[in-house]
C-alpha positions, 0 to 999 in steps of 0.5 A: 478355539485358538490355543491362546483363548483356551489357556486363559482361565482362572478360578477364584473361590473365596470362602470365609469364616463365620459358621461355628462348628455347631449351629442350631435350629428347630426341626420343621416340616413346612415353611408355615412353622420356620420362623426362628426366635432366639429361645429357638436358636439356643434350645433346637436341635442341631442343623446339619448345614453341609447340605446347604454349603455343598449345594452353594459349592455345586452351584458356584462351579456350575455357574462359574463354567457358564460364565467362563465359557462366555468370554474365555479370554477375559477376567471373571470374578463373581460372588456365587453366595451373593447369587445363590442367597438372592435367589433363595431369598426370592423363592420365599414368594415362589410357588409350585414348579417356579419354587421347584425350578428355583431350588433345584436350579440352585443344586438342592435335592428337595427329597433330601433337603426340605425347603424349610431346611434350606431357608433355615440353612441360609439363616444360620449362614447369614447370622454366622457370616455377620457375627462381629469379629475384631479382625474380619470386617465382613458385611452380608445383608438383603434388602427389598425395595418395593414400589409404594403401590404394591403391598407385600404379604405379611408372611413374605415380609416376615419370612424375609426379615426372620430368615434373611434379615431383610430391610424393607424400603418403599420406593416410587418406581414410577419415577425410575431414576430416582428409585434406581438411584436409591437402590444404587446408593444403598449398594454403594454405601453397604460395599463401601464404594466398591459397587458404586452402581448396580443398576442402570438408572435408565432401567424401567419397568421395574416394581420391585427390587431384591438385593444381596450385598457382601463386603470383605476386608479387615482380617483378610490382611495377610499374616505374612505380608508381601514386602513392597520392596520385592514387588517388580514389573515382570512378565506374565504369560497369558498364553504361548503367544502372548505376555504382559507386564504386570507388578509381581509380588515376591515372598523370600523364604516362606513357610506355608501349607503347600500341596502338589496334586499329581492326579490333576497335575496342579500345585496348591499353595495356602497363605494365611490371613490375620483372621486365620482365614486363608487363600488357596492359589491353584497353579495348573501345569502348562496346558492343564488348565482346562483339565483342572477347570473340568474337575472344579467340583465340591469333592475337589476342594474338599480333597485340596483342603484336606491335603493342606491340612494334613501336610507339613508346611513347605519351605518355598524359597521364592513365591511370586504372585501378581498384584491384581484388581479385577471386576465382573458385571453380569446380566445373569437373566441370560445365564440362569435359564442355562442352569434350569432356572427359567420360569421366573423370567416368563409369563408362567412365573408363580411369585404369588407369595410375594404380593398375592399377585399371580402376575409377578415376574423377573425382568433381570438379574444383575450381578457385579463384583470386584476383588483387589489382591496386594501386598497387604491382603485382599478387599472384595465386594459384590452385589446382586439385584433381582428386578421384579415387575408385574408381567540350601545345598538344593536348587532354589524351590521356586513357585511362580504364578506367572501364568493363569492359575487358580485360588481361593480364599478360605476359612477353616471354619466355614466352606461357603464360597463367596467369590469365584472367577478367573484372571486371564491377564492381570493388567486388565481391570 
């Protein structure tokens, strides 16, 4: 691998607010007793949701490394929470080793975290992220599109509604073009047009589709916006041998949380949104991107957040950040088996909890994501589709993100990663 290709990495972690410091559920031992009512939510025992969040973070970084390794010289952006929630949703209908493989592939330790608690954790996470806010416009949801000739088992339908707030739509997949258009129009509407087409309308051999979508705007406006007058065309150093000209936004005289990580040889800067969420921008020292990527672990993220929380605000004379818009389009059916999720794509899949049919299997998992970062703030959207079928007196202190860097949009309340990616070239769309 050339030095140019080795140096082109960027991780994007979007951690969005919503979870209260206390969430509640009833203790359960199996999925037969997992339905939640309003009375349950207010009178049950506290739910430790950190196991779900920690596993989701572990899965996020594992999937990131796989996607980044496939195209090391390309931008990457995806929503790990969308992928993990869609697969956990699908696991409601999985049985036997197919179920175990799915949940363990999502980095859950089933000895420490029972299946019912996993679904309950996703339920409370979904409820928290969907809570109305005057500042944060965040939409997260799930849906099932099922062929009119298939009948969902009542238990699967009820669990999908109670735990994942899923809508159910009857579709005629014997007319695949019309059925796929119906799915695509739904996703386009839910993501405000940011994901206009999830599936190719020529796709066939589909009898059911599970969808998760995420859309973020609103409170993702910077608390201290960049001044458009200070945005100038400037060079971004993709590698030692390649530069591109990009619009470089600039802050003059900024007070913001700042942390110098000597252990990993990188700089971490936090920029706050009006919703009190924030974005972490991680700039590895030259030649250190691979080392930082190798340490993208839940404990590293916790250490960065903790250090920013306890450190004093730093006065930065000049902060430069490229304006960019990137998108990702992935067929995860080729990547998930590398993370241990295999059976759902084979004739050995057991999804009999969906319709009672032992022959259901997954033909493809499609994921698309887009994020725009500009002077005013951030807008991002993602969708995952699972296709199922039978079969001063000092030198100016300057921090300039003019080479590959990392960043994470974070919340003070919730540590769930919604988007993860890399920017290798801000001039690419």
